[in-house]
Backbone as a chain_set.jsonl record, in Angstrom:
{"seq": "MNPIFLPKSNTCGLPGKAIATWPAWIAALLLIGASVGLTSCRTARGFGDDVQHVGEKIEDAATR", "coords": {"N": [[28.343, -144.043, -46.763], [31.361, -144.201, -44.711], [34.955, -144.347, -45.671], [36.562, -145.001, -44.408], [36.985, -146.843, -40.946], [37.051, -145.558, -37.656], [37.439, -146.605, -34.882], [36.19, -145.557, -31.556], [37.623, -145.817, -29.219], [40.553, -145.581, -27.759], [43.846, -145.972, -29.678], [46.009, -145.944, -28.453], [45.494, -147.513, -26.058], [45.422, -144.75, -24.111], [42.444, -143.47, -21.626], [40.14, -142.43, -22.975], [39.227, -139.687, -22.674], [42.417, -138.106, -21.588], [43.639, -136.518, -18.203], [45.522, -134.237, -17.457], [47.336, -134.223, -14.15], [48.324, -132.419, -11.51], [50.645, -132.357, -10.52], [51.753, -132.038, -12.97], [50.961, -129.848, -14.497], [52.153, -128.263, -12.698], [54.579, -128.701, -13.488], [54.993, -127.87, -15.847], [54.429, -125.581, -15.624], [56.328, -124.371, -14.102], [58.199, -124.978, -15.566], [57.693, -123.304, -18.053], [58.357, -120.886, -16.933], [60.709, -121.03, -15.939], [62.359, -120.66, -18.775], [61.523, -118.372, -19.601], [62.479, -116.731, -17.889], [65.129, -117.11, -17.885], [65.646, -116.296, -20.722], [64.71, -113.419, -20.315], [66.569, -112.807, -18.702], [69.289, -112.537, -20.437], [68.493, -110.916, -22.254], [67.517, -108.042, -21.092], [70.246, -108.506, -20.12], [71.894, -107.336, -22.682], [70.494, -105.47, -23.369], [70.612, -103.249, -20.988], [73.716, -103.277, -21.846], [73.863, -102.187, -24.369], [72.69, -99.803, -23.765], [75.137, -98.772, -22.221], [76.692, -99.019, -24.12], [76.102, -96.363, -25.517], [75.746, -94.402, -23.702], [78.632, -93.917, -23.588], [78.812, -93.317, -25.718], [77.901, -90.693, -25.765], [79.172, -88.938, -23.435], [81.665, -89.197, -24.78], [81.115, -87.127, -26.916], [80.66, -85.236, -25.367], [83.06, -84.342, -24.134], [84.018, -83.106, -26.691]], "CA": [[29.166, -144.593, -45.317], [32.682, -143.362, -43.951], [35.634, -144.991, -46.234], [36.937, -145.621, -43.229], [36.072, -146.931, -39.922], [37.456, -145.216, -36.698], [36.301, -146.865, -33.729], [35.816, -144.65, -30.191], [37.917, -146.187, -28.354], [42.123, -145.154, -28.596], [44.581, -147.272, -30.387], [47.481, -146.389, -27.423], [45.764, -147.159, -24.769], [44.765, -144.488, -22.904], [41.618, -143.173, -22.093], [38.904, -141.246, -23.528], [39.903, -138.026, -22.085], [44.041, -137.903, -20.628], [44.096, -135.251, -17.815], [47.402, -133.892, -16.674], [47.641, -134.205, -12.736], [48.463, -131.102, -10.858], [52.148, -132.057, -10.611], [52.25, -131.921, -14.507], [50.642, -128.335, -14.101], [52.613, -127.156, -11.729], [55.998, -128.948, -13.944], [55.083, -127.189, -16.973], [54.444, -123.819, -15.509], [57.704, -124.312, -13.818], [59.424, -124.743, -17.06], [57.715, -121.987, -18.885], [59.276, -120.033, -16.296], [62.164, -120.945, -15.888], [62.542, -120.632, -19.588], [60.919, -117.184, -19.941], [63.125, -115.806, -16.896], [66.47, -116.858, -18.266], [66.027, -115.299, -22.099], [64.563, -112.54, -20.87], [67.746, -112.257, -18.1], [69.707, -112.323, -21.462], [67.848, -109.939, -23.247], [67.875, -107.416, -19.587], [72.003, -107.896, -19.914], [71.817, -107.109, -23.88], [69.763, -103.839, -22.704], [71.703, -102.499, -20.484], [75.073, -102.742, -22.745], [74.252, -101.092, -25.628], [72.255, -98.027, -22.594], [76.614, -98.621, -21.799], [77.831, -98.174, -25.074], [75.347, -95.494, -25.656], [76.124, -93.017, -22.771], [79.423, -93.529, -24.021], [79.426, -92.12, -27.397], [77.552, -89.303, -25.247], [79.766, -88.649, -23.173], [82.419, -88.587, -25.712], [80.701, -86.314, -27.496], [80.599, -83.8, -24.487], [83.87, -83.697, -23.527], [85.073, -82.518, -27.501]], "C": [[30.675, -144.246, -45.972], [33.268, -144.519, -44.963], [36.479, -146.053, -44.651], [36.96, -145.58, -42.011], [36.748, -146.523, -38.756], [36.699, -145.703, -35.715], [36.262, -145.7, -32.768], [36.708, -145.67, -30.031], [39.422, -146.164, -28.535], [42.51, -145.997, -29.068], [45.558, -147.182, -29.311], [46.937, -146.317, -26.325], [45.402, -146.691, -23.362], [43.324, -143.855, -22.825], [41.549, -142.586, -22.664], [39.609, -140.065, -23.426], [41.429, -138.111, -20.861], [43.726, -136.19, -20.393], [45.076, -135.306, -16.931], [46.601, -133.988, -15.051], [48.173, -132.731, -12.425], [49.715, -131.419, -10.911], [52.148, -131.984, -12.069], [52.308, -130.824, -14.551], [51.784, -127.955, -14.064], [54.365, -127.284, -12.762], [56.218, -128.21, -15.117], [54.799, -126.374, -16.442], [56.004, -123.415, -15.242], [59.008, -124.048, -14.866], [59.793, -123.578, -17.874], [58.698, -120.922, -18.236], [59.886, -119.529, -16.417], [62.795, -120.191, -17.188], [62.658, -119.745, -20.146], [62.096, -115.923, -19.427], [64.756, -115.922, -17.546], [66.643, -116.651, -19.815], [65.707, -114.178, -21.535], [66.179, -111.739, -19.761], [68.995, -111.924, -19.065], [69.832, -111.673, -22.239], [68.037, -108.452, -21.353], [69.136, -107.008, -19.999], [72.325, -107.171, -21.279], [71.893, -105.889, -23.842], [70.575, -102.91, -22.524], [73.095, -102.29, -21.264], [75.122, -102.47, -23.293], [73.42, -99.745, -24.764], [74.065, -97.601, -22.342], [76.933, -98.204, -22.911], [77.247, -96.557, -25.709], [75.082, -94.493, -24.736], [77.871, -92.606, -23.435], [79.777, -92.848, -25.031], [78.399, -90.758, -26.514], [78.588, -88.961, -24.35], [81.347, -88.184, -24.239], [82.582, -87.684, -26.644], [80.339, -84.906, -27.071], [81.925, -83.352, -24.337], [85.033, -83.08, -25.303], [84.894, -81.566, -26.936]], "O": [[31.042, -144.089, -47.136], [32.558, -145.489, -45.23], [36.726, -147.191, -44.251], [36.964, -144.442, -41.541], [37.466, -147.504, -38.564], [35.515, -145.401, -35.562], [36.319, -144.638, -33.388], [36.55, -146.581, -30.844], [39.756, -146.766, -29.556], [41.819, -147.016, -29.102], [46.1, -148.256, -29.052], [47.322, -145.515, -25.474], [45.195, -147.237, -22.278], [42.84, -143.642, -23.937], [42.49, -141.962, -23.154], [40.506, -139.645, -24.157], [41.383, -138.158, -19.632], [43.606, -135.224, -21.147], [45.397, -136.062, -16.014], [45.389, -133.818, -14.92], [48.393, -131.987, -13.38], [50.258, -130.528, -11.564], [53.328, -131.677, -12.244], [53.428, -130.322, -14.644], [52.445, -127.441, -14.966], [55.166, -126.351, -12.81], [57.349, -127.889, -15.48], [55.007, -125.672, -17.431], [56.699, -122.574, -15.813], [60.056, -123.407, -14.952], [60.83, -123.036, -18.257], [59.574, -120.282, -18.818], [60.11, -118.365, -16.75], [63.594, -119.274, -16.999], [63.471, -119.65, -21.065], [62.482, -114.884, -19.963], [65.471, -114.926, -17.659], [67.783, -116.826, -20.246], [66.391, -113.326, -22.103], [66.694, -110.636, -19.941], [69.782, -111.084, -18.629], [70.816, -111.545, -22.967], [69.142, -108.419, -20.81], [69.449, -105.842, -20.239], [73.128, -106.255, -21.104], [72.867, -105.189, -24.121], [71.112, -102.082, -23.259], [73.566, -101.153, -21.297], [76.255, -102.106, -23.607], [73.619, -98.633, -25.252], [74.395, -96.417, -22.274], [77.458, -97.093, -22.99], [77.999, -95.767, -26.279], [74.17, -93.702, -24.976], [78.284, -91.474, -23.688], [80.694, -92.055, -25.243], [78.453, -89.71, -27.159], [79.198, -88.218, -25.12], [81.878, -87.076, -24.316], [83.643, -87.355, -27.176], [79.962, -83.916, -27.698], [82.141, -82.14, -24.375], [86.225, -82.77, -25.278], [85.56, -80.563, -27.192]]}, "num_chains": 1, "name": "protein.A"}
């Protein structure tokens, strides 16, 4: 016999199958999209700065 008895009912009062409604899914997708968008913008800016720095070095080497 199992020494720990866990009833099938949920102790926090939520139904057995908590289903998120469509507004919750939309909010989650918007939050994920915004966080990815903001992070990639910073990454693209950093990449652009790196490319610009390399281009300046190439110009300096070409003028010598």
